[in-house]
N, C-alpha and C positions, 0 to 999 in steps of 0.2 A: 409181838412176834416180828423178827427181823428177817424178811425174805426178799432176796435181791434177784432181779431179772436184768440181764445185760443184753442189749441189742448189738449184734456184731454183723459185719459184712463189709464188702469193699465199698468205696465211695460211689455215691450217686445211684444207690439202689432204693432210696427212699426211707432210710432209717430215721432221719430227723422229722420227716412228715408223719411217720408212724408214731414217733415219740410224742409229738405235739398232739396228735389225735388222742392218745391214751391219757395225756395229762389234761386234755380239754383246754389247752391254752397254747398260744404261739410263743413258746420259749426258745426253741432252737431256730436258727436262721436256715431258711430253705431256699435253694436256688437250683437251676438245672445244671450249673457248672459243678463238676466233680470236685470233691475235696473242700467244699465250703465249711463243713464242720471240722474245725481244727482243734476245738477244745472238747471237753467231755461234759455232757449235760446230766443233771441229776434231778429226780423228782419223785413224787409219790403218786401212784396210780391206784384207783379203786374199781372193783368190779364185783357185783353180787355179794356185797357185804364184806368182802375181804380187801385188804390193801397190801401193796408191796412196793419196795424201792425199785425204781427204774433207772437204768443207766444207758445213755446213748453214747456208745464208743465210736466217735467220729473218725472218718478216714483222714489220711494225711495227704497234703499236696506233694507229689513225688518229684524228686529231681531225676531219679532214674528208676527203672523197674526193680532193681535189686534192693535199693533203699526202701522203696514202696513196700515190697513184700516183707522185708525185715521188720518195718514199723508195724504193719498190720499183724504180723505174727506175734509181736510183743503184746499188743492189746488183746488178742484172742487168748494168749496164755494167762494174762491177768484176769480176764473175764472168766476163764475156766476155773482158776484158783479161788476167786472171791465171790462168785455168783452161785445162786442155787439152781437157776435155770438159764440156759443160753438160747436166745433167739438168733438163728443164723438166717439173715435176710439175703435173698438173691433177687434178680431182676428178670421177669418173664419176657420183657421186650428185647433183651439182648441175648438171652440164653445162657448156657453154662460157659464161663470163662476160665482161663488158667488159674486166676486168683481164687475163684470160687472152689475149684478142685483142690487147690493147696490148703485153703481154710478147712474144707470138708475133711481132708485127710487128718488134720490136727484134731478137729472136733470129734471125729469118730473114735479117737483114742481116749477121750474123756469119759469119766464115770458119771459126769453130771448129765441131767436130761438135756437134750438138744432138740429144739423144735425148728424144723426147716420152714421158713416163711417165704413163699414165692409172691413177690409184690408186683404191682402194676398189672394184675389180671383183671382188666376192666371190660372185657367182652368175651364172647364165646370162642372166638378164634385164638385169643391169647390163652384161654383155659386149655384148649387142645394142644397148643404148642408147649405149654408149661409142663406137660406130662413128662418131658425129657428129664426134669429134675429128680424124678424117682431113681434115676441111675446113680445119684450121689449116695444112696444107701442109708437114708434115715427113715426110721419107722414112722415118725409123726411128721406129716407135711400138710401145710395150710396154704390155700390160695386166697389172696385178698388184694384189695386196692386201698392203699393208705390215704389217697386223696378223697375217695368217696366213702370209705369206711366199710365197704361190703366185705364180708368174711372175717372181720375182726372179732365178732362175738364168739365164733367157734374157737378162735385162738385163745381168747381170754378165758373161756370156759375150761380149756385144757390147762392153762396156767393155774387157775383157781383149784383145779383138782389136785395139783401138785403141792399146794400150800397146806401144811398140816393144820389141823384145828388147834385152837388155843387149849392147853391142858386146864382142867378144872382146878381152881385154886383150893389149896388145903387150908381150911379154916383154922386148923390147930397150929399152923406154921405162921409165925409173925415175920412178915416180909420187911426187910430193912429198906429205908428210903435210898434211892440211887440217884446221885447227882453227877451229871456229866459236865466236865469243864470243856467248853467248846470255843472256837474262835480261830482267827487266822494265825499263821505261824509267827513266833517271836513276839507274842503279846504278854507272855509270862505265865502260861498255863501250868507247865511243870514246876516253875518256881512257886506258884500259888499252892500246889499240892504239897511241896516240900515244906513250905512255911506253915501250912496247917498241921501237918503231922509231926513237924519238928525233926525231920531226918531227911537224908539224901535218898529218898525212895526212888526217884527217877533221875535220869541224866539231864542236866541243865546246861544249855549252851546258848550262845548268842547266834548260832547258826540256825537260820530258819529251817524247820523240818527235821530237827534232831529226833523228836519222838515219832517213830514209825508205826507204832501200834497202840491200841488202847491198853491202859494199865489200870487194874482194879485195886483199890486200897481200902481195907476195912478200917474205919475210923471209930474209935471207942474211947473218948476222952471227955472230961468235964460233963459227965452225965448225958452225953450225946453220942448216938451210934447210928452210922450210916455207911454206905459204900460210895467212895469217890472214884469216878472214872475220868482218867486223864486221856484225852483224845489227841491224835496227831492233828497238826494245824491244817485247816482247810484253806489252801492258798488260792488266790485268784486263778481261775482255770487256764487263762492264757499263759500263765507263768509256770504251769505244771510241766516240767520237762522230764523229770526223773520217773522211771516206772514205779519205783518204790512209793513215790508220793501218790500215785494212782491207788495203790493198795491202801495207803493211809487215809485217803479221802473216803473210800468205801467203808473202811472200818469206823471212821468218825461218824458217818451217817448211821451205821449199825448201832453205834453207841447211843445215839439219840433214841433209837427204838427201845433200847434197854433201860434208859434212864426215866425217872419220874420228873426230875427238874433239870433244866439245862442252865448252867452258869455261863452266860455269854460274855467273854472277856474282850474288852476293847482297849485300844491304845489311845490314851488321853491326847497325845500329841497329834495323832492322825485323825481323830474323830471317827464317826461311823461311816464306813465306806459302802459301796454297792454290794461288795461281797459279804460284809457283815449283815446287811439287810437280807441277802439271799439266805444266809445261815439262819437268821431270825425267822423269816417266813417259813422255812422248812420245818423248824421246830414247832411253830404255831400250827402248821398243817398237820403235824403228827400229834397235836393235842398235848404237848408237853408244857409243864410249868416253866417259867422263864424268870431269871434274875439277871439284870444287866450290870456288869461290873466294869467301871472305867478305871483301868490300871494306869500306873505311872503318874498319878495325880500330883505327887510331890514335885514333879518336874515342870508343872504348869505354873506360869506366872498368874497370880490371882489378884483380883480386885474385890470390891464389896459383894457384888452379886454374880461372881464368876460361875459358881456351881449351879445357882438358880437358873441362869441363862443357858448354861450348857445342858441342863436337864430339860429345860423347855424346848430347846432345839432338838434334842434327842427324841423326845416324845412326839414332836411334829414329824420327824423322819420315820418313826415307827408306826404312825397312824395307819389304819384305824385302830389297831390294838396297841394302845399306849398305857393301859392300866398295868404297868410292870414296875417292880422295885428297881430303882437305879441307885447304885452305891458308888462312891468315889473312893478308890482304894490305892494303896501303894504296897505291892508285895515285898519289895526290898526293905521298906521301913515298917512293914507289918501293921499298916494303918487300916483299921476297919475290916481286916480279913476275916475275923471271927464273927463280925456283924453280918458278913455276907452269908455265912453258914446259918445264922439265926434267920435271916431273910429266906433262905432256901427251905428251911424247915417250915416256916410259916406258909410259904407257897405250896409245899407238899401237903400241909393240912388243908389249905384252900382247895387243892385239886381233889381231895377225897371228901370234901364237905357234902353232906346230904341234908337237904332242906325238907322238913316235914311238909306233906302235901297241903295240910290245913293252913299252915303258916304261909306257904307259897301262894295259895289262892287268896288269902286274906290281904296280902301286900300287893300282889300283881293285879288282881281284879280292881283294886282301888286305884292303882296307877292307870289301868286301862280306862276306867270310868272318868278319871281326870283328863285323859287325852285319848280320844277315840281314834281308831284307824281311819284314814281318809276314805271317802267314798270313791269307789272305782267302778266305772261303767254303770253308774246308777245303783251299784250294790253297796249296802251298808254292812261293813264287816263287823261281826260280833264275836268276840272271844268269850267262850263260856267257862273254860276250865284249863288248868295248867298243872302238869306233874313233871317230876324229874325222872329221867331214865337211869337204870342201873348200869351205867357205863363208867370207864376209867376217866374220861374227860367229862366235866359237868355238862350235861345235856338236858334240855327241857323241851317238852312237847306242849304246844298251845292248840287246843281244840276249838275250831271256829267254823262258821258256815261257808266262808269262801277263802280257803287257805292260799290259793294261788294269787289272790289279790293283795297279799301282804308284801309291800315293797320294802326296799332296803332302808329308807329313812325310818320307817316305823319299826322295822326289825332292830335297827340300832337303838331306837328309843327304849324298846323292851329290854335289850341287853344292858343298856345303861342303868335302867331301873333295878335289874337284878344285881348289878355290881354295887349300886348305891345302898341297897338294903341288906345284901348278903355279901360277905367278904370273899370275892373271887380274884383278888389282886394277884397278878402274875400268871393267871390261868386262862387259856382260851375257853370260851363258853359257846356251846353249840345250841342253836335254836331250830326247832322243827315245827311245822304247822300241819295239822291234820284236820280232815273234815269231821265235824261232829254230827 
């Protein structure tokens, strides 16, 4: 399910603080100075068993009031077009401003659900003063404090109520694997698609950002059948100047939701960048299978161990999740491009692998016996039983007497044992611990 929530509002109302709270991490820069968030932040938030894409549409530093209003209007229009729900955030400490009224006027015309979020309501007096925001004319209004977190639960419940339930899968319908080609602009995504299908299916250009939308292609050749999704390039956010690229980024994130396996394309000459790692970690958080393709390998000067050293450095950068296939390809020379599809199909199979409970316990209890969990606060942790959950992403539950005492190093050991004995290469693995 691809459900997108956009946080809009004028600068310095607390959008980034709220964004960080929902993601449970300090991803966006926060400061009391207005206009600190000049780029757009993306992440995945979870609440009560449901997840959704979250976009923080940061304000701009204004040179003049006219430019300021025009730039904010652009972001609001984009949020209206591409999001499922819009959070319109205002500031209780300053009251209603002209910019708030202008944005409210635009949002009232939208057919998308708009939730008015009055932030910085951190005491009773503020709550009384915030009643003036009812005059903006929105049906659903929420009073909260991003810093303390008070009131956020009610808002998240309202968002959850708007997220449709996943439709039940029809067992008689054979779903085709879906592979999304993701990566930064100008690394060869569209060229890879054309090389695979043998035709000019998409426009190919050296200009970064030529592909504005996701393109679905049905591949049915050489006894292999799947859907290829070519996404618009995700550019480093500080370089996203065009409004159309904001559309492209949102659609690329949605393509991840739709895909089973993501083919992350890198430029061999540039190596893996911070933005590539951000794309990678987003795909991991969404539980997607991943194959890393290092393109333009034909342009790299090679020595005896060039590919080995390159792969070793890549896996070091991708840690802790480094159990991913890495292929060195050249789209223009058509080197190993079909091998990349074979790798994607293998990862697809790994993602759908179900391990019998008897086999799982036979292997994992032996590994646990070989290396017991460390004693914590005098408690000897004993894991009695393990089973796999019926989820899209391989997930396992370990039943034990003190689940809260399982720390990260031992969790990593158990995951490594799962990967060593059962093939989950290219797939994130989720581990849960429950009290027996």
